[in-house]
N, C-alpha and C positions, 0 to 999 in steps of 0.2 A: 837454369833457364825455365821460365814458365811455359807450360804447354798451351798452345793456342789451337783453335779449330784447324787452322791451316797446317800446323805441324802434325796434328793428329791424322787428318785425311791424307796428307802427302806421305806420311810414313807408312800408311797402309798400302801394301803392294798388291793385295788380292782384289781382283776386279769385282767379285761378288760382294765382298765386305764393303768396298767403296760405295756400291749401290745401296747397301743396307744403311750406311751412314747417311747417304743422301735422302733416303726414304724418311729417316727419323728427323733429319734437318728440315725437310719439307713439312712434316707434320708439326714440328715445333715452331717454325718461323713463317710458314706459308710461302716459301720461295717457289719459283716455277720449277717443277720436276715432274715429268710425265714420261710416257712410253716413247715419245719422240726424242727425248734427251738420251734415253738408253739406246735407241736405235742409232742415232747419230754418233754416239760415243763408240759403239761397237764398230761402226763404219770407219771411224778414225783409227781405232785399234788395228783393224784388218789392213787398212791402207798402209800404216806405218810398218806393220810386220811383212806384208807381201812385197812392198816396194823397198824394204830395208832403208827407210828414211832415217837419216842421222839426226834424231832428236831424242830428248828424254821422254820416252813413251809414257811413263808414270805422270809426268808433268802435263803432257797433252791430254791424257785420259781424264785427269782431275780437272783440268781447265774446261774440257768439253762437258763434263758433268755440271760445272758451275757457271759457265759463261753466260747462260741465259737465265740466271737466278732471278733477275728482276724483270723478265719478259712479261708483258701484260697478257693475261689470260684471254682478254677480249681486245681485238684490234680496232677499236672505235676511235681512239684518239691518236692521230698520226704523230703528234709531238711526243707522246709516250713511247711510240715505236722507235722514234729517232733517238731517244734518250736512254732506253733501258740498258744498253750495254755499258754506257758511262756510269749510270747509277749502280749497276751491278758491280762494276770495278771498284767504286767507292765503298760499297757494302763489303766486298771481299777484303779490302784493305782493313776494315774494322775487325774482320775475323782473323787478322794476322798474316795475310798473304803478302808476299813481297811486291814491290812496285812493278817489277818485270812481269810477275804472274798476273797482276791486275791489268797491266797494259795488254798482255796477250788476250785476256778475256774481253777487254774493251774493244779490241780490234776484230772481234768475230764478225762485225759488220764495219762499214766504212763511214758511218755517220759522224763519228767524233773527229775525223780527219787526222788522226794520229799518224805521224810520220817520223822517222822511218818505221815501217811495220816489222814486227817480229816474225821470224819464219814459222813459228808455231801457230801464229795467228792465221797464216795462210791455210794451214790445215783445217783449223776451226771454220774458217770462212767456206771452204770447199764442202766439208761434210754438213755444215749447217744449211747451206743453200741447196745442195744436191739432195741431201737426205730429206729436207723439207718438201722438195718437189715430188719425191717418190711417194710420200704419205698422202692419204686422203684427208681432205679438210671439209668442213661443213659446206663450203661454197663450190667445191670441185673434187673430182676424183684425182688420185695421184697420177703423175705422168709415168710413162714407160721409161726405163733407164736410158735408152738412146735419145728420147725426146728431152729428158731432163738434162742430159749432158750437152745437147745442142743449145738449150736455153741458158744453161750455166755459162758456156763459153761465149756465145754470141749476143746475149742480152745482159745477163747479170754482171759478167766480168769483162764486157766489151770495153776496150781502152784502159783496162786495169792490169797491173802487173801482179800476178800471183805466181810465186816461184815454183809451186808444185802442180800447176794446172796440167802440164803435159804428162807428168807422172800419174796424176789422178785420172786423166782420160785413159791412159794405158791400163791402169788398175781396174777401172769400170769395164773396159772392153774384155780384159782377161777374166774378170769375175762372170761376165755374161757368157763367155765361152765355157766356163766350168759348170755353170748352173743351168744352162739352156740345153 
């Protein structure tokens, strides 16, 4: 069996080595990989571990590192924003990732309309949106954790089914109690 990039990064179980691989991939291919990706991936890792979520943690961590690979660095073109996850999934397929892995990554947001959603995608959606709200951006400062949680639930995911939303809210509240 020929080794692909997909088999290479998925076989690496060490979190730090995965980030090194991503660093070199970003350098070589100019994919989107920055501190926000690392932050959101660590958030996903903690969520899975703390809430004992029954998923393949290695798969979710890898998907979290790669799901935004085609995300535009500048958000000037709204059409690009709507398409980056689908384009990223197509790119990941070229790197040898399975159809299911690519679907998980494509479903980081809901623009493609992919249904039914993979449960791992719901984790990516939560950490991508919540983590993004916590971080400062050029146009705004990051939200406080409780504000971001309210926006996540009542604006971003209003009328949407995310199977892990309640667990994630508990996780955020538990983490605030530990670190405040």
